[in-house]
Structure formats: structure tokens, C-alpha cells
PyMOL CGO cylinders between C-alpha atoms (Angstrom):
from pymol import cmd
from pymol.cgo import CYLINDER

trace = [
    CYLINDER, 55.67, 71.00, 59.04, 52.86, 73.80, 57.72, 0.3, 1, 1, 1, 1, 1, 1,
    CYLINDER, 52.86, 73.80, 57.72, 52.78, 77.22, 58.87, 0.3, 1, 1, 1, 1, 1, 1,
    CYLINDER, 52.78, 77.22, 58.87, 50.76, 78.10, 61.51, 0.3, 1, 1, 1, 1, 1, 1,
    CYLINDER, 50.76, 78.10, 61.51, 50.12, 81.70, 62.65, 0.3, 1, 1, 1, 1, 1, 1,
    CYLINDER, 50.12, 81.70, 62.65, 50.38, 81.94, 66.33, 0.3, 1, 1, 1, 1, 1, 1,
    CYLINDER, 50.38, 81.94, 66.33, 47.54, 81.84, 68.75, 0.3, 1, 1, 1, 1, 1, 1,
    CYLINDER, 47.54, 81.84, 68.75, 48.67, 85.56, 70.36, 0.3, 1, 1, 1, 1, 1, 1,
    CYLINDER, 48.67, 85.56, 70.36, 48.45, 87.12, 67.00, 0.3, 1, 1, 1, 1, 1, 1,
    CYLINDER, 48.45, 87.12, 67.00, 45.71, 85.76, 65.91, 0.3, 1, 1, 1, 1, 1, 1,
    CYLINDER, 45.71, 85.76, 65.91, 43.44, 86.99, 68.87, 0.3, 1, 1, 1, 1, 1, 1,
    CYLINDER, 43.44, 86.99, 68.87, 44.71, 90.58, 68.33, 0.3, 1, 1, 1, 1, 1, 1,
    CYLINDER, 44.71, 90.58, 68.33, 44.98, 90.96, 65.06, 0.3, 1, 1, 1, 1, 1, 1,
    CYLINDER, 44.98, 90.96, 65.06, 42.58, 91.15, 62.01, 0.3, 1, 1, 1, 1, 1, 1,
    CYLINDER, 42.58, 91.15, 62.01, 44.81, 89.66, 58.86, 0.3, 1, 1, 1, 1, 1, 1,
    CYLINDER, 44.81, 89.66, 58.86, 44.99, 91.52, 55.53, 0.3, 1, 1, 1, 1, 1, 1,
    CYLINDER, 44.99, 91.52, 55.53, 46.03, 89.20, 53.36, 0.3, 1, 1, 1, 1, 1, 1,
    CYLINDER, 46.03, 89.20, 53.36, 49.32, 87.70, 52.04, 0.3, 1, 1, 1, 1, 1, 1,
    CYLINDER, 49.32, 87.70, 52.04, 52.01, 89.15, 50.47, 0.3, 1, 1, 1, 1, 1, 1,
    CYLINDER, 52.01, 89.15, 50.47, 55.05, 87.24, 48.77, 0.3, 1, 1, 1, 1, 1, 1,
    CYLINDER, 55.05, 87.24, 48.77, 56.65, 86.02, 52.27, 0.3, 1, 1, 1, 1, 1, 1,
    CYLINDER, 56.65, 86.02, 52.27, 54.80, 87.72, 55.12, 0.3, 1, 1, 1, 1, 1, 1,
    CYLINDER, 54.80, 87.72, 55.12, 50.75, 87.59, 56.66, 0.3, 1, 1, 1, 1, 1, 1,
    CYLINDER, 50.75, 87.59, 56.66, 49.80, 91.14, 56.83, 0.3, 1, 1, 1, 1, 1, 1,
    CYLINDER, 49.80, 91.14, 56.83, 48.21, 91.61, 60.23, 0.3, 1, 1, 1, 1, 1, 1,
    CYLINDER, 48.21, 91.61, 60.23, 46.57, 95.05, 62.10, 0.3, 1, 1, 1, 1, 1, 1,
    CYLINDER, 46.57, 95.05, 62.10, 46.32, 95.62, 65.36, 0.3, 1, 1, 1, 1, 1, 1,
    CYLINDER, 46.32, 95.62, 65.36, 42.93, 95.82, 66.77, 0.3, 1, 1, 1, 1, 1, 1,
    CYLINDER, 42.93, 95.82, 66.77, 44.44, 99.44, 68.88, 0.3, 1, 1, 1, 1, 1, 1,
    CYLINDER, 44.44, 99.44, 68.88, 42.19, 102.03, 67.29, 0.3, 1, 1, 1, 1, 1, 1,
    CYLINDER, 42.19, 102.03, 67.29, 44.81, 104.70, 68.39, 0.3, 1, 1, 1, 1, 1, 1,
    CYLINDER, 44.81, 104.70, 68.39, 47.57, 103.49, 66.41, 0.3, 1, 1, 1, 1, 1, 1,
    CYLINDER, 47.57, 103.49, 66.41, 47.40, 102.45, 62.49, 0.3, 1, 1, 1, 1, 1, 1,
    CYLINDER, 47.40, 102.45, 62.49, 49.91, 98.92, 63.76, 0.3, 1, 1, 1, 1, 1, 1,
    CYLINDER, 49.91, 98.92, 63.76, 50.68, 95.90, 61.23, 0.3, 1, 1, 1, 1, 1, 1,
    CYLINDER, 50.68, 95.90, 61.23, 52.38, 93.32, 61.67, 0.3, 1, 1, 1, 1, 1, 1,
    CYLINDER, 52.38, 93.32, 61.67, 54.42, 91.42, 59.52, 0.3, 1, 1, 1, 1, 1, 1,
    CYLINDER, 54.42, 91.42, 59.52, 54.56, 87.51, 60.32, 0.3, 1, 1, 1, 1, 1, 1,
    CYLINDER, 54.56, 87.51, 60.32, 57.42, 85.70, 57.81, 0.3, 1, 1, 1, 1, 1, 1,
    CYLINDER, 57.42, 85.70, 57.81, 55.62, 82.46, 56.49, 0.3, 1, 1, 1, 1, 1, 1,
    CYLINDER, 55.62, 82.46, 56.49, 58.20, 80.40, 57.17, 0.3, 1, 1, 1, 1, 1, 1,
    CYLINDER, 58.20, 80.40, 57.17, 58.55, 77.28, 60.29, 0.3, 1, 1, 1, 1, 1, 1,
    CYLINDER, 58.55, 77.28, 60.29, 60.40, 77.86, 63.22, 0.3, 1, 1, 1, 1, 1, 1,
    CYLINDER, 60.40, 77.86, 63.22, 61.67, 81.43, 63.41, 0.3, 1, 1, 1, 1, 1, 1,
    CYLINDER, 61.67, 81.43, 63.41, 62.25, 83.06, 66.83, 0.3, 1, 1, 1, 1, 1, 1,
    CYLINDER, 62.25, 83.06, 66.83, 64.59, 86.01, 65.50, 0.3, 1, 1, 1, 1, 1, 1,
    CYLINDER, 64.59, 86.01, 65.50, 65.97, 87.68, 62.76, 0.3, 1, 1, 1, 1, 1, 1,
    CYLINDER, 65.97, 87.68, 62.76, 69.09, 85.47, 62.69, 0.3, 1, 1, 1, 1, 1, 1,
    CYLINDER, 69.09, 85.47, 62.69, 66.48, 82.32, 62.31, 0.3, 1, 1, 1, 1, 1, 1,
    CYLINDER, 66.48, 82.32, 62.31, 65.41, 83.88, 58.80, 0.3, 1, 1, 1, 1, 1, 1,
    CYLINDER, 65.41, 83.88, 58.80, 67.06, 81.76, 56.06, 0.3, 1, 1, 1, 1, 1, 1,
    CYLINDER, 67.06, 81.76, 56.06, 69.04, 84.28, 54.17, 0.3, 1, 1, 1, 1, 1, 1,
    CYLINDER, 69.04, 84.28, 54.17, 67.61, 83.79, 51.30, 0.3, 1, 1, 1, 1, 1, 1,
    CYLINDER, 67.61, 83.79, 51.30, 64.30, 85.54, 52.30, 0.3, 1, 1, 1, 1, 1, 1,
    CYLINDER, 64.30, 85.54, 52.30, 65.79, 88.47, 54.08, 0.3, 1, 1, 1, 1, 1, 1,
    CYLINDER, 65.79, 88.47, 54.08, 65.75, 90.84, 51.02, 0.3, 1, 1, 1, 1, 1, 1,
    CYLINDER, 65.75, 90.84, 51.02, 62.22, 90.33, 50.87, 0.3, 1, 1, 1, 1, 1, 1,
    CYLINDER, 62.22, 90.33, 50.87, 61.37, 90.65, 54.30, 0.3, 1, 1, 1, 1, 1, 1,
    CYLINDER, 61.37, 90.65, 54.30, 62.87, 94.19, 54.47, 0.3, 1, 1, 1, 1, 1, 1,
    CYLINDER, 62.87, 94.19, 54.47, 61.27, 94.60, 50.71, 0.3, 1, 1, 1, 1, 1, 1,
    CYLINDER, 61.27, 94.60, 50.71, 57.52, 93.95, 52.02, 0.3, 1, 1, 1, 1, 1, 1,
    CYLINDER, 57.52, 93.95, 52.02, 58.68, 96.20, 55.66, 0.3, 1, 1, 1, 1, 1, 1,
    CYLINDER, 58.68, 96.20, 55.66, 59.61, 98.71, 52.78, 0.3, 1, 1, 1, 1, 1, 1,
    CYLINDER, 59.61, 98.71, 52.78, 56.38, 98.06, 51.37, 0.3, 1, 1, 1, 1, 1, 1,
    CYLINDER, 56.38, 98.06, 51.37, 53.74, 98.19, 54.35, 0.3, 1, 1, 1, 1, 1, 1,
    CYLINDER, 53.74, 98.19, 54.35, 55.56, 101.23, 55.53, 0.3, 1, 1, 1, 1, 1, 1,
    CYLINDER, 55.56, 101.23, 55.53, 55.08, 103.58, 52.51, 0.3, 1, 1, 1, 1, 1, 1,
    CYLINDER, 55.08, 103.58, 52.51, 51.65, 102.24, 53.00, 0.3, 1, 1, 1, 1, 1, 1,
    CYLINDER, 51.65, 102.24, 53.00, 51.00, 103.52, 55.69, 0.3, 1, 1, 1, 1, 1, 1,
    CYLINDER, 51.00, 103.52, 55.69, 52.13, 106.26, 55.25, 0.3, 1, 1, 1, 1, 1, 1,
    CYLINDER, 52.13, 106.26, 55.25, 49.96, 107.13, 51.74, 0.3, 1, 1, 1, 1, 1, 1,
    CYLINDER, 49.96, 107.13, 51.74, 46.74, 105.84, 53.63, 0.3, 1, 1, 1, 1, 1, 1,
    CYLINDER, 46.74, 105.84, 53.63, 47.18, 107.87, 57.28, 0.3, 1, 1, 1, 1, 1, 1,
    CYLINDER, 47.18, 107.87, 57.28, 49.90, 110.30, 56.28, 0.3, 1, 1, 1, 1, 1, 1,
    CYLINDER, 49.90, 110.30, 56.28, 52.41, 108.98, 58.84, 0.3, 1, 1, 1, 1, 1, 1,
    CYLINDER, 52.41, 108.98, 58.84, 54.81, 111.26, 60.35, 0.3, 1, 1, 1, 1, 1, 1,
    CYLINDER, 54.81, 111.26, 60.35, 57.23, 108.44, 61.61, 0.3, 1, 1, 1, 1, 1, 1,
    CYLINDER, 57.23, 108.44, 61.61, 57.22, 104.77, 60.99, 0.3, 1, 1, 1, 1, 1, 1,
    CYLINDER, 57.22, 104.77, 60.99, 58.63, 102.51, 63.58, 0.3, 1, 1, 1, 1, 1, 1,
    CYLINDER, 58.63, 102.51, 63.58, 60.12, 99.47, 62.66, 0.3, 1, 1, 1, 1, 1, 1,
    CYLINDER, 60.12, 99.47, 62.66, 60.53, 96.28, 65.64, 0.3, 1, 1, 1, 1, 1, 1,
    CYLINDER, 60.53, 96.28, 65.64, 60.74, 92.83, 65.92, 0.3, 1, 1, 1, 1, 1, 1,
    CYLINDER, 60.74, 92.83, 65.92, 61.01, 92.41, 69.63, 0.3, 1, 1, 1, 1, 1, 1,
    CYLINDER, 61.01, 92.41, 69.63, 59.26, 88.81, 70.23, 0.3, 1, 1, 1, 1, 1, 1,
    CYLINDER, 59.26, 88.81, 70.23, 59.03, 89.20, 74.10, 0.3, 1, 1, 1, 1, 1, 1,
    CYLINDER, 59.03, 89.20, 74.10, 55.28, 87.77, 74.53, 0.3, 1, 1, 1, 1, 1, 1,
    CYLINDER, 55.28, 87.77, 74.53, 55.09, 86.18, 70.87, 0.3, 1, 1, 1, 1, 1, 1,
    CYLINDER, 55.09, 86.18, 70.87, 58.13, 83.91, 70.11, 0.3, 1, 1, 1, 1, 1, 1,
    CYLINDER, 58.13, 83.91, 70.11, 56.96, 83.81, 66.54, 0.3, 1, 1, 1, 1, 1, 1,
    CYLINDER, 56.96, 83.81, 66.54, 59.06, 85.60, 64.83, 0.3, 1, 1, 1, 1, 1, 1,
    CYLINDER, 59.06, 85.60, 64.83, 57.22, 89.08, 63.28, 0.3, 1, 1, 1, 1, 1, 1,
    CYLINDER, 57.22, 89.08, 63.28, 57.62, 92.66, 62.49, 0.3, 1, 1, 1, 1, 1, 1,
    CYLINDER, 57.62, 92.66, 62.49, 56.16, 95.74, 63.73, 0.3, 1, 1, 1, 1, 1, 1,
    CYLINDER, 56.16, 95.74, 63.73, 55.32, 98.43, 61.16, 0.3, 1, 1, 1, 1, 1, 1,
    CYLINDER, 55.32, 98.43, 61.16, 53.68, 101.21, 62.84, 0.3, 1, 1, 1, 1, 1, 1,
    CYLINDER, 53.68, 101.21, 62.84, 52.11, 104.79, 61.66, 0.3, 1, 1, 1, 1, 1, 1,
    CYLINDER, 52.11, 104.79, 61.66, 53.57, 107.45, 64.06, 0.3, 1, 1, 1, 1, 1, 1,
    CYLINDER, 53.57, 107.45, 64.06, 52.53, 110.92, 64.88, 0.3, 1, 1, 1, 1, 1, 1,
    CYLINDER, 52.53, 110.92, 64.88, 53.42, 113.76, 66.95, 0.3, 1, 1, 1, 1, 1, 1,
    CYLINDER, 53.42, 113.76, 66.95, 50.18, 113.78, 68.75, 0.3, 1, 1, 1, 1, 1, 1,
    CYLINDER, 50.18, 113.78, 68.75, 49.02, 110.22, 68.99, 0.3, 1, 1, 1, 1, 1, 1,
    CYLINDER, 49.02, 110.22, 68.99, 48.44, 108.24, 72.81, 0.3, 1, 1, 1, 1, 1, 1,
    CYLINDER, 48.44, 108.24, 72.81, 52.53, 106.96, 72.90, 0.3, 1, 1, 1, 1, 1, 1,
    CYLINDER, 52.53, 106.96, 72.90, 54.27, 110.13, 71.71, 0.3, 1, 1, 1, 1, 1, 1,
    CYLINDER, 54.27, 110.13, 71.71, 57.41, 110.47, 71.53, 0.3, 1, 1, 1, 1, 1, 1,
    CYLINDER, 57.41, 110.47, 71.53, 57.72, 106.93, 73.50, 0.3, 1, 1, 1, 1, 1, 1,
    CYLINDER, 57.72, 106.93, 73.50, 57.48, 103.22, 71.95, 0.3, 1, 1, 1, 1, 1, 1,
    CYLINDER, 57.48, 103.22, 71.95, 53.55, 102.20, 71.78, 0.3, 1, 1, 1, 1, 1, 1,
    CYLINDER, 53.55, 102.20, 71.78, 54.67, 99.39, 74.14, 0.3, 1, 1, 1, 1, 1, 1,
    CYLINDER, 54.67, 99.39, 74.14, 54.95, 102.52, 77.27, 0.3, 1, 1, 1, 1, 1, 1,
    CYLINDER, 54.95, 102.52, 77.27, 51.22, 103.36, 76.44, 0.3, 1, 1, 1, 1, 1, 1,
    CYLINDER, 51.22, 103.36, 76.44, 49.09, 100.67, 78.18, 0.3, 1, 1, 1, 1, 1, 1,
    CYLINDER, 49.09, 100.67, 78.18, 47.51, 98.05, 76.06, 0.3, 1, 1, 1, 1, 1, 1,
    CYLINDER, 47.51, 98.05, 76.06, 44.48, 98.76, 73.59, 0.3, 1, 1, 1, 1, 1, 1,
    CYLINDER, 44.48, 98.76, 73.59, 41.11, 99.46, 75.39, 0.3, 1, 1, 1, 1, 1, 1,
    CYLINDER, 41.11, 99.46, 75.39, 37.56, 99.28, 73.73, 0.3, 1, 1, 1, 1, 1, 1,
    CYLINDER, 37.56, 99.28, 73.73, 38.37, 99.14, 70.51, 0.3, 1, 1, 1, 1, 1, 1,
    CYLINDER, 38.37, 99.14, 70.51, 36.58, 100.52, 68.32, 0.3, 1, 1, 1, 1, 1, 1,
    CYLINDER, 36.58, 100.52, 68.32, 35.82, 97.72, 65.54, 0.3, 1, 1, 1, 1, 1, 1,
    CYLINDER, 35.82, 97.72, 65.54, 33.98, 100.15, 62.90, 0.3, 1, 1, 1, 1, 1, 1,
    CYLINDER, 33.98, 100.15, 62.90, 37.02, 102.09, 62.66, 0.3, 1, 1, 1, 1, 1, 1,
    CYLINDER, 37.02, 102.09, 62.66, 39.55, 98.87, 62.59, 0.3, 1, 1, 1, 1, 1, 1,
    CYLINDER, 39.55, 98.87, 62.59, 37.29, 98.11, 59.87, 0.3, 1, 1, 1, 1, 1, 1,
    CYLINDER, 37.29, 98.11, 59.87, 37.90, 101.20, 57.84, 0.3, 1, 1, 1, 1, 1, 1,
    CYLINDER, 37.90, 101.20, 57.84, 41.59, 101.29, 58.96, 0.3, 1, 1, 1, 1, 1, 1,
    CYLINDER, 41.59, 101.29, 58.96, 41.75, 96.86, 57.37, 0.3, 1, 1, 1, 1, 1, 1,
    CYLINDER, 41.75, 96.86, 57.37, 39.88, 98.20, 54.09, 0.3, 1, 1, 1, 1, 1, 1,
    CYLINDER, 39.88, 98.20, 54.09, 42.33, 101.27, 53.44, 0.3, 1, 1, 1, 1, 1, 1,
    CYLINDER, 42.33, 101.27, 53.44, 45.65, 98.91, 54.17, 0.3, 1, 1, 1, 1, 1, 1,
    CYLINDER, 45.65, 98.91, 54.17, 44.05, 96.15, 51.83, 0.3, 1, 1, 1, 1, 1, 1,
    CYLINDER, 44.05, 96.15, 51.83, 43.38, 99.07, 49.08, 0.3, 1, 1, 1, 1, 1, 1,
    CYLINDER, 43.38, 99.07, 49.08, 46.59, 100.47, 49.04, 0.3, 1, 1, 1, 1, 1, 1,
    CYLINDER, 46.59, 100.47, 49.04, 48.55, 97.51, 48.89, 0.3, 1, 1, 1, 1, 1, 1,
    CYLINDER, 48.55, 97.51, 48.89, 46.47, 95.58, 46.97, 0.3, 1, 1, 1, 1, 1, 1,
    CYLINDER, 46.47, 95.58, 46.97, 45.45, 92.78, 49.08, 0.3, 1, 1, 1, 1, 1, 1,
]
cmd.load_cgo(trace, "trace")
């Protein structure tokens, strides 16, 4: 089988590019610098489905994107999560957080849905991340 990005991720995110293992996405939510890593392997739902030989690569890519969020946006805290309750395809959220953001100190999922995303702000954020990540 060939890798296909889940339709909800494709609809909700800007595609930033490809790292060795993962496709890097940027959530269209201008309240948070919110990235999503999706391993380009078929039929993965949870971490335990990830073949062992790819686990370290995923961890390294989470580290790379976390550092890029700090470098590009001065993140005060990085949240990393893999829930998959709405999108069954394995994906990892890597989110820059700030003490004054819309959800602090709770998770971003408690802050409501993104509404009226400023697409120019998303485009600037995407460009900054592509540059920082070398994508």
C-alpha cells in the first residue's frame, strides 16, 4: 500500500514538507504554533503499531520540530501528544505554548475549535517553520 494522509489532517492543516520519516503539517489555528507529525507508513493507529526500527526516528523528529518551535517562535513550553480519537491515523501533535495563550494552562483541546483563522498569519508561520526546519 502507499501512504495516504488522512482526509481530516489534509483539510485542517498546511503541509510544510517531509522529514525522513514524517510528513510535517501546520494546524490552521492562528492561536497556537501547532505542528503535527505523521509517519509515512501505512496502517498505523497507535505508537505500538510503529515498527521498532522507526521509533527512534520518530522521537528524533519530535525533538527536531520541538526545537524549531522554540527557535522560530520563542515557545515557553512544548506539548507533545498523540491522541487519535478523531483521526485514527497515527500522528503526533507538537505544540508551542505560552503562559498567555488561549488555553493556558490547560490543553489546547479545551480552547474550542479554530475559528476565522488568519490565513496570512498561518502562511507566515509556515514560512518560518519551513526555513527553520530546512524544508
